[in-house]
N, C-alpha and C positions, 0 to 999 in steps of 0.2 A: 467803681474801682472791676467788679467783675465782670463787666461788658467791657470796659477797654482792656482786660485779660486777656478778654474771649477775641477782644478784635485782632489784636498784638497778634493772639498765635494763630487767628485766619491771616493777619495778611501774612506770618511767615511761611504759613502752610502753602501759602499762596506764590510765593516771593520763591518756598523751596519747588514747585509746581512749575511753574514757570519755566526756573533755571534745569527743572528737568527736560522740560519739552524743545526748550534753548540747546542743551546738550543733546537730546535725541535729535534734534534737527542738523545739530553739526557733521553727529556721525554720520547721516545719511548723506549728506555734502560731502564727508570726506569721503564714504564707499561712493561715493558719486565719482567725485573730482578723481579718486584712487581708479574708477571702470576708463573712467575717459582717457586718462593716462594710459591704461594697460592697452587700450582699443586704438589712442594713439600709434603707440609703441609696434601691434600686429600691422594697423593699416602701412605704415613707415615701413617696414620690413617687406611686405608686402612689393608697397613700390621701388624698392631698392632693390630686392630681389627679380622683379619684374623686370626694371630698366638695363640689371646687370646681368641678364638672361637674353634679354636684347639686344645689348653691345658683344656682348663675348658669344651669344651664339648667330646671330645674323649679322650687324655692322661691320664688327671687324674683320669677320673671315671673309666678306663681301669684299672690305678696301682689300683684304690680301690677295684676295684673287683679279681685282683688277690689275694692284702694283703686278701680279706674276705676269697679266698676262698682257701686257703692257710692255715688262721685261723683253717676257720671250718674242714679239712681233720686231722690238728691237734688235734683235737678236739673229732673227730669219731673216731679216732683212739684211744685214752684214752675212750670211749663210749664204743667201740668192744670187749679193752681189759676187761671190766666189772669194770672197778673203777668210778662206777656210785656215788660217794661221790664227787668223783675230776671232772667228768664230767658234773657234776647238775651245781658246781659252774662256770665252764669254760663255759658253754653254756648261762647262767645267763650274762654272761660279753659279750659274742656272740651276743646274740640278740641287745644289744644296740647298737654293731656297725651293724646291716645286714643292705647295702645298699637299699633293695627294701623289698614290702609290702611278696612277695613270698619266700625273703631268711627268714624274720622274722619270718614265718607260716612256714617253715622245721625245724628253729632249737624248737618252742614251739612246733612239734610234737614229737623232740629229748627229751626236758624235758620233755614232758609229758610223754612216754613212762619211763625214769628213775626213775619219779615221783613214779608210777605206780607199778613200779619192786622195789623199794625200800621199800615203804610201811610202813613210818613211823609216826605216829601223825594222821595228818590229809593229808597226801602223795597221796592219793587218790583222796581225796573230789577234789585234787587241780587240780590233773594232769586228770580229768573227765571235772572241771570248765574250763580249758586254751580250750579241744575240742571245749567243747561248745561254749565260745568265739570265737572260728576259724568259725562256723560253725554260729553266728549271723553278722560279721563283713561281710558286704556285698563289701569290699573292696579288699577279699580275692578270688582268681580264683576259677571258679567252683571243678574244678578237686580238688583243696585241700581241700575244706571244704567236697567235696565224702571222701575222703581217710578222712577226720575228723569223720565221720559216721562211716567208717566198723570200725577203732581204736575204736570207742566206743563200738559197739557192739563185737568186739573183745575183750574186755576189760571183758566183760560180758560172752562169750564163752571161756576163759582165768581161769575165779574163778567160774562160774556156783554159783554167790552168788545172790541170788534172793533178797536180802536186796538192794547193791549195786545196783541192776537193779534197782529196785523200787524207790529208796531214791533219787538215784543221776542221775543214764543215763539216765532212763523214764520220771524224773520229771523235767515237765515243756515243752516246744516247743524244738526241734517239734517232741518229741516222745511220750510224754503223749496220745496226744489224740490219739494213735495207742493203750494204754492199756486200755484207756475209749472204743474202739470201742470193743476191746478183751470183756471186762465183759460185754457191751451191749448185745453181740451176742450171749453170758453164754459160751464162751470159758474156760476151765478151767485149761489150761496153756497160763496164758496172754501173761507171756514175750516171749515165743516162738515164741505166733501171732503176738507179737510186730514187735518183728525182723525182722520177714517173712514179714512186713509192710514198716518197715525202709528200707530195702533195694531195 
């Protein structure tokens, strides 16, 4: 009996030891499975983040740009066909869709030119003021601001309208100081002097 008791005790101890080993193995498997789940979540987050970045930073802006360029060309064709009324309406809508300041400024040049050409009511006042707004806007790149200056001076050269020059184009900064300078120096052709100084 003593031998059978010892055998029973040893088999119980062996069973307990086996159970402990299985439990330890299960814990290791549980820890490994948690690690794999965590790694999977991290990898999924990285993939989703990269995909989101790729879409929102590259794909979507390109699609918006392509659609905008297509629309800009369509409206420019209307403009070049001489359909000013229609072009003005379309350019006003296009201005709202402009994805960048540069694009918006380019559309403003077109609107200003069409307003000046149409010349109904206060069209020319609006055309000149639009270019002056471009000049004052420091977010507009310098090259486009320089184009606004030449367009304003071209408006005068195209019309030779001294009243337009004095009351609109050369009124206020940045041009009015050149008129005052011409007057203080005794020039008779103050507009021509102011134009030369503006360039």
